Backbone as JSON, one array per atom type, in Angstrom:
{
  "sequence": "MIEHDEPNHLDYFGDVETYFVERRGSPLFITPAEWFLVSKWEQQGIPLHVVKEGIDLVFERPQATTKPRKLGYCRQTVEAAFRRFREVSLGGGAPRGPAEDRFDAATHLSRLASELSEVAPELAARVHALADGGKTLRAIEDALTEIDDELVESAEAGLGETERDALLADAGGSLAGYRDRMPEKVYNSALKSAYRRRLRDKARLPRLSLYDR",
  "N": [[-14.44, -8.42, -6.89], [-12.79, -5.69, -5.24], [-11.47, -2.77, -7.01], [-10.43, -0.63, -6.48], [-8.69, 1.77, -4.54], [-10.61, 3.43, -1.67], [-10.38, 6.73, -1.77], [-9.2, 9.59, 0.96], [-10.39, 8.11, 2.97], [-10.53, 6.16, 5.82], [-7.57, 5.43, 7.42], [-4.83, 3.07, 6.57], [-4.86, 0.89, 8.42], [-7.08, 1.02, 9.97], [-9.19, 0.88, 8.14], [-8.7, -1.88, 7.44], [-9.63, -2.85, 10.13], [-12.15, -2.51, 10.13], [-12.7, -3.16, 7.45], [-13.12, -6.34, 8.3], [-13.58, -6.3, 10.37], [-16.9, -5.94, 9.87], [-17.77, -7.75, 7.61], [-17.92, -10.36, 9.08], [-19.01, -9.45, 11.13], [-19.45, -9.08, 13.2], [-19.14, -7.01, 16.6], [-17.41, -7.05, 17.79], [-13.21, -5.93, 18.18], [-10.68, -6.26, 16.45], [-7.89, -8.26, 17.35], [-4.8, -7.69, 19.45], [-2.45, -9.24, 18.53], [-3.66, -9.76, 15.84], [-3.3, -6.88, 14.56], [-0.21, -6.84, 14.57], [-0.75, -8.54, 12.32], [-2.22, -7.03, 10.51], [0.1, -4.97, 10.44], [2.26, -6.14, 8.77], [0.77, -6.46, 6.24], [0.78, -4.17, 5.88], [3.54, -3.11, 5.62], [4.38, -5.07, 3.36], [3.04, -3.65, 1.19], [1.09, -4.3, 0.88], [-1.55, -3.67, -1.32], [-4.69, -1.49, 0.05], [-7.12, -3.08, -1.77], [-6.74, -5.39, -1.85], [-6.03, -6.6, 0.09], [-9.02, -6.81, 1.04], [-10.17, -8.32, -0.78], [-8.69, -10.77, -0.6], [-9.85, -11.27, 2.03], [-12.67, -11.53, 1.45], [-12.66, -13.29, -0.38], [-12.78, -15.42, 1.47], [-14.49, -15.44, 3.11], [-16.73, -15.41, 1.51], [-16.71, -18.33, 0.32], [-17.86, -21.27, -0.75], [-18.0, -23.96, 0.89], [-17.88, -23.19, 3.64], [-19.08, -22.76, 7.01], [-18.83, -21.41, 8.95], [-18.29, -18.48, 9.83], [-15.66, -17.01, 9.46], [-13.89, -16.09, 12.18], [-11.45, -15.0, 13.78], [-8.75, -12.06, 11.81], [-6.43, -13.74, 11.36], [-7.16, -15.96, 9.56], [-7.38, -15.77, 6.96], [-4.45, -14.84, 6.27], [-3.47, -16.76, 4.19], [-5.07, -17.14, 1.71], [-4.98, -13.08, 1.34], [-2.49, -13.2, 0.61], [-1.65, -14.54, -0.81], [-3.86, -13.56, -2.78], [-1.96, -11.47, -3.3], [0.04, -11.91, -4.3], [-0.97, -13.28, -6.67], [-2.1, -10.77, -7.59], [0.58, -9.29, -8.28], [1.31, -10.37, -10.47], [-0.51, -11.09, -12.59], [-0.35, -7.02, -12.41], [1.72, -7.32, -13.38], [1.71, -8.64, -15.77], [2.57, -11.41, -15.88], [4.73, -12.96, -16.08], [5.49, -14.45, -18.09], [4.35, -14.15, -22.43], [0.91, -13.32, -22.31], [-1.87, -13.44, -23.86], [-3.62, -10.13, -25.46], [-0.72, -8.14, -27.04], [-1.31, -5.95, -26.5], [-2.44, -5.77, -23.89], [-0.47, -6.44, -22.4], [2.41, -5.61, -19.41], [4.06, -2.69, -20.13], [7.15, -2.48, -18.49], [9.14, -0.41, -19.64], [8.0, 2.07, -20.8], [6.03, 2.26, -18.82], [8.16, 3.73, -16.07], [9.0, 5.33, -18.15], [6.77, 7.04, -17.82], [6.22, 7.58, -14.59], [9.06, 8.7, -14.66], [8.47, 11.16, -16.05], [6.17, 12.25, -14.39], [7.28, 13.2, -12.16], [9.53, 14.78, -13.03], [9.23, 17.29, -12.35], [8.9, 17.84, -9.52], [11.15, 16.83, -8.52], [13.95, 16.98, -9.96], [16.62, 15.73, -10.47], [15.73, 12.99, -9.27], [14.06, 11.76, -11.08], [15.85, 11.63, -13.11], [16.99, 8.92, -12.22], [14.48, 7.01, -12.19], [14.11, 7.09, -14.86], [16.29, 6.11, -16.06], [16.41, 3.08, -14.81], [14.98, 1.59, -16.78], [16.77, 0.98, -18.58], [18.33, -0.7, -17.88], [19.06, -3.56, -17.64], [17.69, -4.73, -15.79], [15.9, -6.78, -13.33], [12.07, -6.79, -13.12], [11.58, -7.78, -10.13], [13.5, -6.48, -9.37], [13.62, -3.78, -10.03], [12.08, -3.19, -9.28], [12.62, -3.17, -5.97], [14.26, -0.78, -6.78], [12.93, 1.36, -7.63], [11.38, 2.01, -4.91], [13.48, 2.62, -3.29], [14.1, 4.76, -4.15], [11.94, 6.6, -3.13], [11.09, 6.58, -0.77], [13.02, 8.66, -0.55], [12.46, 10.08, -2.06], [10.08, 11.41, -0.33], [11.36, 11.84, 2.07], [13.07, 14.03, 0.96], [10.86, 15.78, 0.38], [9.88, 16.0, 2.83], [12.12, 17.47, 4.87], [11.97, 20.21, 3.22], [9.37, 20.98, 4.32], [8.41, 23.86, 6.91], [8.84, 23.82, 10.39], [6.31, 23.84, 11.2], [4.53, 23.07, 9.34], [4.84, 20.81, 9.55], [4.72, 19.55, 11.91], [1.58, 19.85, 11.62], [0.74, 18.85, 9.98], [1.3, 15.35, 11.18], [0.37, 15.88, 13.95], [-2.59, 15.88, 12.28], [-2.1, 13.06, 11.86], [-2.37, 12.03, 14.18], [-4.77, 12.63, 14.85], [-6.08, 10.65, 13.15], [-5.44, 8.26, 13.89], [-6.85, 8.07, 16.58], [-8.97, 6.67, 18.16], [-7.75, 4.34, 17.98], [-5.61, 3.79, 19.19], [-5.34, 2.93, 22.21], [-5.61, 0.24, 21.74], [-3.59, -0.87, 19.87], [-0.17, -3.07, 19.73], [1.76, -1.0, 21.22], [4.21, -0.92, 19.53], [2.91, -1.13, 16.82], [0.87, 0.81, 16.6], [3.62, 2.73, 16.19], [4.62, 2.57, 13.72], [1.61, 2.57, 11.8], [1.41, 5.05, 12.58], [3.6, 6.53, 11.31], [3.01, 5.75, 9.0], [0.65, 6.51, 8.11], [0.69, 9.4, 8.42], [3.22, 10.23, 6.22], [1.61, 9.53, 3.95], [-0.22, 11.36, 4.18], [2.03, 13.43, 3.85], [2.82, 13.48, 1.46], [0.48, 13.84, 0.19], [0.39, 16.6, 0.75], [2.78, 17.56, -0.53], [2.32, 16.68, -3.23], [2.89, 14.43, -4.23], [3.68, 11.97, -6.66], [3.75, 8.05, -6.42], [6.38, 6.06, -6.79], [5.67, 2.92, -8.09], [6.19, -0.34, -9.9], [3.64, -1.16, -9.63], [1.13, 0.17, -8.63], [-0.86, 1.78, -10.76]],
  "CA": [[-13.23, -8.04, -6.28], [-12.71, -4.44, -5.75], [-10.5, -2.37, -8.03], [-9.6, 0.53, -6.27], [-9.31, 2.43, -2.49], [-11.62, 4.93, -1.4], [-9.53, 8.17, -1.14], [-9.42, 10.3, 1.59], [-10.94, 7.15, 3.74], [-9.56, 6.21, 7.49], [-6.07, 5.0, 6.53], [-4.86, 1.63, 6.22], [-4.93, 0.21, 9.74], [-7.93, 1.31, 9.91], [-9.5, 0.58, 6.91], [-8.61, -3.08, 7.35], [-10.04, -3.33, 10.79], [-13.48, -1.81, 9.54], [-13.72, -4.06, 6.72], [-12.64, -7.24, 8.53], [-15.37, -6.55, 11.6], [-17.83, -5.52, 9.2], [-17.66, -9.37, 6.93], [-17.52, -11.2, 10.47], [-20.7, -9.46, 11.4], [-19.13, -8.62, 15.19], [-18.74, -5.54, 16.92], [-15.43, -6.96, 18.85], [-12.53, -5.83, 17.72], [-9.44, -7.02, 16.93], [-6.74, -8.59, 18.34], [-3.07, -7.06, 19.32], [-1.64, -9.56, 17.24], [-4.11, -9.34, 14.14], [-3.03, -5.88, 14.69], [0.47, -7.29, 13.77], [-0.63, -9.03, 10.92], [-2.86, -5.85, 9.08], [0.86, -3.63, 9.93], [2.66, -6.72, 8.1], [1.09, -6.02, 5.22], [1.49, -2.65, 5.17], [4.72, -3.0, 5.36], [5.05, -5.14, 2.8], [2.8, -2.78, 0.17], [-0.41, -5.26, 0.63], [-2.61, -2.94, -1.35], [-5.95, -2.41, 0.63], [-8.37, -3.47, -2.11], [-6.8, -6.4, -2.77], [-6.62, -7.35, 1.09], [-10.09, -7.01, 1.3], [-10.43, -8.95, -1.84], [-8.45, -12.25, 0.3], [-10.77, -11.42, 3.09], [-13.68, -11.57, 0.7], [-12.32, -14.88, -1.23], [-12.48, -16.47, 2.48], [-16.2, -15.49, 3.85], [-17.87, -16.47, -0.01], [-16.25, -20.53, 0.16], [-19.17, -22.48, -0.5], [-17.61, -24.82, 1.58], [-17.5, -22.73, 4.75], [-19.93, -23.55, 7.68], [-19.41, -20.67, 10.05], [-17.45, -17.57, 9.63], [-14.05, -16.85, 10.41], [-13.51, -15.06, 13.88], [-9.88, -13.8, 13.52], [-7.89, -11.96, 11.13], [-5.16, -14.43, 11.13], [-8.05, -17.53, 9.16], [-7.84, -14.45, 6.36], [-3.44, -14.38, 5.85], [-3.21, -17.61, 3.15], [-5.71, -15.61, 1.16], [-4.68, -12.17, 1.42], [-1.16, -12.87, 0.78], [-2.38, -15.69, -2.39], [-4.32, -12.99, -3.55], [-1.43, -10.26, -3.51], [0.52, -12.75, -5.6], [-1.78, -13.0, -8.15], [-1.81, -8.99, -8.13], [2.09, -8.84, -8.94], [1.78, -11.36, -11.73], [-1.61, -10.2, -12.93], [0.3, -6.2, -12.95], [3.24, -7.32, -14.43], [2.27, -9.69, -17.38], [3.24, -13.28, -15.02], [6.28, -13.52, -16.62], [5.52, -15.48, -20.56], [3.62, -13.42, -22.5], [-0.21, -14.22, -22.35], [-2.67, -12.34, -24.27], [-3.27, -9.51, -26.99], [-0.12, -7.88, -26.63], [-2.0, -4.06, -26.21], [-2.74, -6.18, -22.55], [0.95, -7.01, -21.5], [2.82, -4.88, -18.86], [5.6, -2.46, -20.9], [8.04, -1.47, -17.71], [9.67, 1.09, -19.58], [6.69, 2.74, -20.99], [5.59, 2.76, -16.85], [8.92, 3.98, -15.66], [9.07, 6.51, -18.23], [5.19, 7.81, -17.55], [6.81, 7.73, -13.33], [9.8, 10.48, -14.16], [7.95, 12.79, -16.76], [5.47, 13.46, -13.68], [8.98, 13.03, -11.31], [10.65, 15.91, -12.72], [8.92, 18.78, -11.62], [9.54, 17.7, -8.82], [12.54, 16.24, -8.08], [14.7, 16.05, -11.45], [17.98, 14.2, -10.75], [15.44, 11.46, -8.95], [13.43, 11.25, -12.38], [16.85, 10.75, -14.39], [16.88, 7.53, -12.15], [13.64, 6.46, -12.79], [13.98, 7.08, -15.6], [17.47, 4.93, -16.41], [15.33, 2.16, -14.73], [14.4, 1.19, -18.01], [17.71, 0.39, -19.36], [19.86, -1.41, -16.83], [18.44, -4.73, -17.7], [17.25, -5.36, -14.65], [14.24, -7.88, -13.47], [11.35, -6.32, -12.48], [11.55, -7.35, -9.04], [14.76, -5.27, -9.05], [13.71, -2.16, -10.73], [10.59, -2.55, -7.55], [13.3, -2.56, -5.03], [15.02, 0.51, -6.81], [11.89, 2.33, -6.96], [11.13, 2.5, -3.37], [14.36, 2.87, -2.46], [14.23, 6.3, -4.54], [10.42, 6.68, -3.09], [11.42, 7.22, 0.2], [14.28, 9.73, -0.99], [11.46, 11.6, -2.34], [9.01, 11.51, 0.53], [12.1, 12.52, 2.69], [12.95, 15.52, 0.96], [9.69, 16.32, 0.84], [9.53, 16.48, 4.35], [12.97, 18.17, 4.71], [11.4, 21.51, 2.43], [8.51, 21.73, 5.47], [8.46, 23.56, 8.56], [8.65, 23.41, 11.67], [4.9, 24.12, 11.81], [3.8, 21.9, 8.75], [5.14, 19.08, 9.87], [2.95, 19.63, 13.71], [0.33, 19.74, 11.79], [0.16, 16.46, 9.49], [1.53, 14.35, 12.35], [-1.29, 16.0, 14.47], [-3.86, 14.89, 11.84], [-2.51, 11.68, 11.21], [-2.42, 11.1, 15.02], [-6.09, 12.58, 14.92], [-7.49, 9.76, 12.1], [-5.29, 7.07, 14.95], [-7.1, 8.7, 18.3], [-10.08, 5.72, 18.12], [-6.77, 2.91, 18.55], [-4.53, 4.52, 19.91], [-5.31, 2.35, 22.97], [-5.96, -1.05, 21.35], [-2.52, -0.71, 18.89], [0.65, -2.71, 19.9], [2.91, 0.3, 20.38], [5.12, -0.55, 17.64], [2.17, -1.19, 15.54], [0.67, 2.3, 16.22], [3.77, 3.84, 15.96], [4.28, 2.04, 12.56], [0.41, 2.72, 11.47], [1.22, 6.9, 12.67], [4.56, 7.13, 10.83], [2.0, 5.83, 7.39], [-0.63, 7.93, 8.09], [2.13, 10.96, 8.06], [3.59, 10.26, 5.04], [0.58, 9.16, 3.46], [-0.31, 12.81, 4.85], [2.75, 13.96, 3.28], [2.96, 13.08, 0.38], [-0.59, 14.37, -0.21], [0.38, 17.58, 0.69], [3.17, 17.9, -1.84], [1.61, 16.05, -4.51], [3.82, 13.1, -4.63], [3.68, 10.7, -7.22], [3.89, 6.75, -6.07], [7.13, 5.45, -7.74], [6.49, 1.31, -7.86], [4.83, -1.21, -10.91], [2.36, -1.97, -9.25], [0.98, 1.74, -8.67], [-1.79, 2.28, -11.71]],
  "C": [[-13.45, -6.5, -6.42], [-11.6, -3.79, -6.31], [-9.56, -1.45, -7.3], [-9.73, 0.9, -4.17], [-9.43, 3.71, -2.99], [-10.26, 5.86, -1.27], [-10.28, 9.15, -0.25], [-10.69, 9.72, 3.01], [-10.26, 7.46, 5.24], [-8.65, 5.71, 6.31], [-5.99, 3.45, 7.6], [-5.36, 0.43, 6.81], [-6.95, 0.37, 9.49], [-9.47, 0.6, 9.26], [-9.74, -1.08, 6.61], [-9.44, -4.0, 8.5], [-11.68, -3.23, 10.35], [-14.17, -3.24, 8.6], [-14.2, -5.38, 7.34], [-14.12, -7.53, 9.87], [-16.93, -6.49, 10.52], [-18.63, -7.1, 8.35], [-17.87, -9.86, 8.09], [-19.27, -10.73, 11.13], [-20.83, -9.51, 13.03], [-19.36, -7.54, 15.48], [-17.51, -6.07, 17.46], [-14.59, -6.86, 17.73], [-11.2, -6.57, 17.38], [-8.78, -7.16, 17.17], [-5.33, -7.71, 18.7], [-2.48, -7.74, 18.05], [-2.57, -9.53, 16.16], [-3.7, -7.45, 14.19], [-1.06, -5.89, 13.85], [0.25, -7.89, 12.01], [-0.75, -8.34, 10.33], [-0.49, -5.29, 9.05], [1.9, -4.7, 8.84], [2.71, -6.5, 6.4], [0.82, -5.35, 4.55], [2.91, -2.42, 4.68], [5.39, -3.6, 4.29], [4.22, -4.97, 1.25], [1.36, -3.75, -0.4], [-1.51, -3.91, -0.01], [-4.14, -2.88, -1.02], [-7.12, -2.92, 0.05], [-8.13, -5.12, -2.11], [-6.66, -7.32, -1.1], [-7.87, -7.8, 0.71], [-10.88, -7.87, -0.31], [-9.94, -10.41, -1.39], [-9.58, -11.79, 1.2], [-11.97, -11.77, 2.45], [-14.01, -13.56, 0.36], [-12.8, -15.38, 0.37], [-13.9, -16.36, 3.22], [-16.86, -15.64, 2.49], [-17.42, -18.16, -0.41], [-17.19, -20.75, 0.98], [-19.1, -23.23, 0.66], [-17.81, -24.49, 3.45], [-19.07, -22.65, 5.6], [-20.3, -21.97, 8.48], [-18.43, -19.37, 9.15], [-16.28, -16.74, 10.24], [-14.23, -15.16, 11.9], [-12.41, -14.9, 13.94], [-9.47, -13.29, 12.3], [-7.7, -12.86, 10.75], [-5.99, -15.67, 9.81], [-7.98, -16.5, 7.8], [-6.22, -14.37, 5.81], [-2.9, -15.01, 4.35], [-3.72, -16.43, 2.35], [-5.31, -14.41, 0.66], [-3.65, -11.85, 0.68], [-1.24, -14.18, -0.79], [-2.41, -14.59, -3.25], [-3.06, -11.6, -4.2], [-0.02, -10.74, -4.64], [-0.05, -12.72, -7.02], [-2.15, -11.41, -8.24], [-1.0, -8.24, -9.31], [1.71, -9.33, -10.17], [0.48, -11.18, -12.8], [-1.13, -8.37, -13.66], [1.04, -6.11, -13.22], [3.3, -8.4, -15.59], [2.26, -10.86, -16.6], [4.26, -13.13, -15.71], [6.03, -13.56, -17.91], [4.46, -14.14, -20.83], [1.84, -13.8, -22.65], [-1.38, -12.77, -23.07], [-2.63, -11.68, -24.98], [-1.93, -8.45, -26.54], [-0.23, -5.87, -25.97], [-2.24, -4.46, -24.53], [-1.46, -6.07, -21.59], [1.31, -4.96, -21.05], [4.26, -4.72, -19.89], [6.14, -1.34, -19.27], [8.64, 0.27, -18.15], [8.67, 2.08, -19.97], [6.1, 3.33, -19.23], [6.91, 3.56, -16.17], [8.47, 5.46, -16.8], [8.02, 7.81, -18.28], [6.12, 8.37, -16.03], [7.79, 8.87, -13.64], [9.55, 11.08, -14.75], [7.01, 13.14, -15.12], [6.85, 13.55, -12.03], [9.57, 14.41, -11.65], [10.26, 16.96, -12.78], [9.26, 18.61, -10.34], [10.59, 17.52, -8.05], [14.13, 15.79, -9.36], [15.84, 15.44, -11.75], [16.77, 12.94, -10.32], [14.52, 11.3, -10.4], [14.91, 10.79, -13.65], [16.6, 9.34, -13.68], [16.18, 6.98, -12.28], [13.96, 5.98, -13.76], [15.45, 5.9, -16.5], [17.7, 3.85, -15.76], [15.45, 0.82, -15.52], [15.8, 0.22, -18.69], [19.3, -0.59, -19.22], [19.94, -3.39, -17.18], [18.41, -5.56, -16.02], [15.79, -5.98, -14.44], [13.77, -7.11, -12.73], [11.5, -5.96, -10.66], [13.03, -6.45, -8.57], [14.48, -3.99, -9.32], [12.85, -1.96, -9.38], [11.83, -1.96, -6.49], [13.93, -1.36, -5.18], [13.91, 1.71, -6.55], [11.67, 2.51, -6.41], [12.27, 2.87, -2.24], [14.63, 4.64, -2.98], [13.04, 6.94, -3.55], [10.81, 6.84, -1.82], [12.27, 8.08, 0.18], [13.69, 10.5, -1.44], [10.93, 12.06, -1.1], [10.81, 12.44, 1.56], [12.58, 13.76, 1.97], [12.2, 16.16, 0.54], [9.9, 16.6, 1.85], [11.13, 17.42, 5.12], [12.82, 19.79, 4.11], [10.32, 21.8, 3.42], [9.4, 22.2, 6.61], [8.27, 23.09, 9.47], [6.54, 22.44, 12.07], [4.19, 23.64, 10.89], [3.72, 20.69, 9.24], [4.59, 19.11, 10.95], [1.88, 18.92, 13.37], [-0.47, 18.61, 10.89], [0.85, 15.55, 10.24], [0.71, 14.75, 13.1], [-2.54, 15.44, 13.66], [-3.62, 13.46, 11.53], [-2.25, 10.65, 12.46], [-3.47, 11.15, 15.1], [-6.75, 11.65, 14.51], [-6.86, 7.82, 13.47], [-6.06, 7.04, 16.08], [-8.09, 7.38, 18.37], [-9.17, 4.18, 18.26], [-5.87, 2.91, 18.81], [-3.96, 3.13, 21.31], [-5.44, 0.38, 22.56], [-5.02, -1.2, 20.44], [-1.39, -1.39, 19.89], [1.15, -1.18, 20.19], [3.53, 0.46, 19.39], [4.4, -0.66, 15.79], [1.95, 0.37, 15.68], [1.63, 2.82, 15.72], [4.19, 4.09, 14.29], [2.6, 2.6, 11.63], [0.61, 5.12, 11.2], [2.05, 7.08, 11.4], [3.94, 6.52, 8.35], [1.48, 6.59, 7.54], [0.24, 9.51, 7.76], [2.34, 10.84, 7.05], [2.17, 10.17, 4.16], [0.44, 11.0, 3.5], [0.68, 13.73, 3.74], [2.68, 14.56, 1.95], [1.48, 13.69, -0.8], [-0.77, 15.93, -0.63], [1.14, 17.99, -0.71], [3.36, 17.4, -3.45], [2.42, 15.7, -4.94], [3.71, 11.86, -5.3], [4.17, 9.24, -6.87], [4.88, 6.32, -7.09], [6.67, 3.6, -7.46], [5.29, 1.08, -9.19], [4.02, -1.71, -10.53], [1.13, -1.25, -8.86], [0.4, 2.49, -9.84], [-2.58, 2.45, -12.08]]
}
C-alpha cells in the first residue's frame, strides 16, 4: 500500500491517469468517460494514495488472467479501499486494538485549531468548538469541509489580481497536456482543484479534515 501522496508532483487528475496507464502497461490514454470517474473520486475526497492502492489491488488479483483495460474496472475496488481507509482513520467505530492507537477526534480538532489560530482565529474557534457539540464523526467532517472552503475563499480574497492570475496560469500550465483530452466540465473541475492547491500552498493553509493526518 502506498501511504503518502508525493508532494510537488503532477496534480490529482494527471497522477491518477499516469499511475493507471503505467500499471496497465499500455501507452493509450484514459477516455473522456474515465475522466469523469477521476473527477468523481477527487470530489469525494479520495486521497491519491487510496486510489493507487485500489488500482494495485485490481492488478494484483491472483485470479486475473488479463490486465484491466479501463479505469472503470477499478471503481468498486478504489471506493472500497476508501471506505476501509476512513474506518481505519477514525478507529472503525467500536474500539479495537491498543487505546493509544484509537483515533481521538477531540485531540485532532485541537491540533487543527492550533494550526489555524494564526491565520484565521475565528475559524479556529469554530473548529475547536466541534469537539464539544456531541456531533458524529461524519457531521464533524462535513463541518470541517465547510470551514475549509471558507478558509480558502478568505485566502483568495486577500490576494491581489496579479497573484491570482499567476496561480491560475500555473494551474493551467500543469494541465496543458490534458486540456484537449478532458471533457470541458472535468477540465474546469481539475483547473479549480489545481488552482486551490496552489493557493493553499502559497498561503500555507492547513487542510481541515479528520482524514488528513
